[in-house]
C-alpha positions in Angstrom: -12.7 17.4 -13.9 -14.4 20.7 -14.7 -11.4 22.5 -13.2 -9.1 20.5 -15.4 -11.0 21.4 -18.5 -11.0 25.1 -17.6 -7.4 25.1 -16.7 -6.4 23.3 -19.9 -8.2 25.9 -22.0 -6.8 28.8 -20.0 -3.3 27.5 -19.8 -3.1 27.6 -15.9 -2.7 25.1 -13.1 -6.0 23.4 -12.4 -5.5 24.0 -8.7 -6.0 27.7 -9.4 -9.6 27.1 -10.7 -12.5 27.1 -8.3 -15.8 25.5 -9.4 -18.9 27.0 -7.9 -22.1 25.0 -8.4 -25.7 25.4 -7.4 -25.7 29.2 -7.8 -29.0 30.1 -9.4 -28.2 33.8 -9.2 -25.4 33.1 -11.7 -26.9 30.5 -14.0 -30.6 30.5 -14.9 -31.0 26.9 -16.1 -29.6 23.6 -14.9 -30.6 20.0 -15.3 -28.4 18.2 -12.8 -25.6 15.7 -13.0 -27.0 12.5 -14.4 -27.0 10.1 -17.4 -23.4 10.9 -18.5 -24.3 14.6 -18.8 -21.6 16.3 -16.7 -18.4 15.8 -18.6 -20.0 15.9 -22.0 -22.4 18.8 -21.5 -21.0 20.9 -18.7 -17.5 20.1 -19.7 -18.1 21.4 -23.2 -19.7 24.5 -21.9 -16.8 25.2 -19.6 -14.4 24.6 -22.4 -16.2 27.1 -24.6 -16.4 29.8 -21.8 -12.8 29.3 -20.9 -11.6 29.6 -24.5 -13.6 32.8 -24.9 -12.0 34.1 -21.7 -8.5 33.4 -22.8 -9.1 35.1 -26.2 -10.3 38.3 -24.4 -8.1 38.2 -21.3 -8.3 41.5 -19.3 -8.4 42.2 -15.6 -11.9 41.4 -14.2 -13.3 40.1 -17.4 -15.7 37.2 -17.6 -17.2 34.9 -20.3 -20.1 32.6 -20.6 -20.5 29.4 -22.5 -23.3 27.0 -23.3 -23.5 23.7 -25.1 -26.4 21.7 -26.5 -26.5 18.4 -28.2 -29.3 16.6 -30.0 -27.6 13.2 -29.9 -26.3 10.9 -27.2 -22.5 10.2 -27.0 -22.6 6.5 -26.3 -19.2 4.7 -25.6 -18.6 1.2 -26.9 -16.9 -1.6 -25.2 -17.0 -5.1 -23.7 -17.3 -6.9 -20.4 -15.8 -10.3 -19.6 -16.3 -12.3 -16.4 -14.9 -15.5 -15.0 -17.2 -17.2 -12.5 -17.1 -20.4 -10.4 -20.3 -22.2 -9.6 -20.8 -24.4 -6.5 -23.1 -27.1 -7.7 -23.8 -28.1 -4.0 -24.9 -24.8 -2.7 -25.8 -22.8 -5.8 -23.3 -20.2 -4.9 -21.6 -18.1 -7.5 -18.1 -16.5 -7.1 -16.9 -14.0 -9.5 -13.2 -14.6 -9.8 -12.1 -12.1 -12.4 -13.8 -9.2 -14.3 -12.7 -7.0 -17.2 -14.5 -3.9 -18.4 -13.1 -2.3 -21.6 -14.4 0.9 -23.2 -13.5 3.5 -25.8 -14.7 6.8 -24.2 -13.3 9.2 -26.8 -11.3 11.2 -24.4 -10.6 10.7 -20.7 -10.3 14.0 -18.9 -9.4 12.3 -15.7 -8.7 8.6 -16.3 -8.6 7.6 -12.6 -12.0 9.1 -12.0 -13.5 7.3 -15.0 -11.9 4.0 -13.9 -13.3 4.4 -10.5 -16.8 5.2 -11.9 -16.7 2.1 -14.0 -15.4 -0.1 -11.1 -18.2 1.1 -8.9 -20.8 0.5 -11.7 -19.6 -3.1 -12.0 -20.0 -3.7 -8.3 -23.5 -2.2 -8.4 -24.2 -4.5 -11.4 -23.0 -7.5 -9.5 -25.5 -6.7 -6.7 -28.3 -6.8 -9.3 -27.0 -9.9 -11.0 -26.5 -12.1 -7.8 -27.9 -10.5 -4.7 -30.4 -7.6 -4.7 -34.1 -8.3 -5.0 -37.3 -6.9 -3.6 -39.2 -9.9 -2.1 -42.8 -9.9 -0.9 -45.0 -12.3 1.0 -48.2 -13.8 -0.2 -50.2 -10.8 1.0 -47.9 -8.4 -0.9 -46.0 -7.1 2.2 -42.4 -6.3 1.6 -39.8 -8.6 3.1 -36.7 -6.8 2.0 -37.0 -3.8 4.3 -33.6 -3.5 5.9 -30.1 -4.1 4.9 -30.2 -7.3 7.0 -32.8 -8.6 4.4 -31.8 -6.9 1.3 -28.4 -8.2 0.3 -25.9 -5.8 -1.2 -22.3 -6.5 -2.5 -19.4 -5.7 -0.2 -15.7 -5.9 -0.7 -15.9 -9.6 0.0 -18.2 -10.2 -3.1 -16.3 -7.8 -5.4 -13.6 -9.4 -7.5 -10.5 -7.8 -8.8 -11.9 -5.5 -11.6 -9.6 -4.6 -14.5 -10.6 -1.5 -16.5 -9.2 -0.8 -19.9 -9.9 2.6 -21.4 -9.0 3.6 -24.9 -9.3 7.0 -26.7 -9.1 5.8 -30.3 -12.4 7.3 -31.5 -13.2 10.8 -30.1 -16.8 11.8 -30.4 -17.6 14.3 -33.2 -20.6 15.7 -31.3 -18.8 17.9 -28.8 -15.6 20.1 -28.9 -13.7 17.8 -26.5 -14.4 14.5 -28.2 -15.9 13.1 -25.0 -18.3 10.1 -24.8 -20.4 9.1 -21.8 -19.0 6.6 -19.4 -21.3 6.5 -16.3 -23.6 3.7 -17.4 -20.9 1.7 -19.0 -19.9 0.0 -15.8 -23.3 -1.2 -14.7 -25.5 -1.9 -17.7 -23.8 -5.1 -19.1 -23.1 -6.9 -15.8 -26.3 -8.9 -15.5 -26.1 -10.3 -19.0 -22.3 -11.1 -18.6 -22.8 -12.9 -15.3 -25.8 -14.8 -16.7 -23.8 -15.9 -19.7 -20.8 -16.9 -17.6 -23.0 -19.1 -15.4 -24.6 -20.6 -18.5 -21.1 -21.5 -19.7 -20.1 -22.9 -16.4 -23.2 -25.2 -16.4 -22.8 -26.0 -20.1 -26.4 -25.0 -20.7 -26.9 -22.1 -23.0 -29.8 -19.9 -21.9 -30.2 -21.5 -18.5 -30.4 -18.3 -16.6 -33.5 -16.3 -17.6 -34.1 -14.2 -14.5 -32.0 -12.1 -12.1 -30.7 -12.1 -9.5 -29.2 -15.6 -9.7 -29.6 -16.4 -6.0 -28.3 -19.8 -4.7 -31.9 -21.2 -4.4 -32.7 -20.0 -7.9 -29.5 -21.5 -9.3 -30.2 -24.8 -7.5 -33.6 -24.9 -9.1 -32.0 -24.3 -12.5 -29.6 -27.2 -11.9 -32.3 -29.5 -10.8 -34.3 -28.7 -14.0 -31.2 -29.4 -16.0 -30.8 -32.9 -14.5 -34.5 -33.9 -15.2 
């Protein structure tokens, strides 16, 4: 993605761009790649540096760019899920899932789609499976992957991702918005709402993950 941004500003093939990272002898400060920072922050700095370089192109020349922002560049969007509830076992199957976001500008749409898809699967784990469990003495019971359930390809539904670029961010030169958290954050609420709708009881789910035993208890309470 950084190579694409540099290549676009320089007017060259991105395959001719080499990205070096972790070089503290070249760059004094760095804060890591997290919280939707890389494309917005580093990407903007790369764009600024590459633009400077193109404007002063001479053999062996170099240019530096930096970018700061006082505001977050949140995307906006919606998640929709279709679930099927087994009233006998308390099992929940997610049959279809859609995540739609306007991210301002997608430098590499397939990378963004993959990141959102992965975030949705992570969110499904938190919504239906993953939980730290302790015994009465406070000893952890979820200590291995045999005890701590995580989603696999079997639990992941077909995930449709819709990206739009209708509202570029005015807060950086590329118009980019964050996308990293968009996949995972809404999932728990979406799944809980879908289960509520399947049961016909608004607000039935008040705690995650909605494990089969927990859902059976919810349905028993509903029948009382």
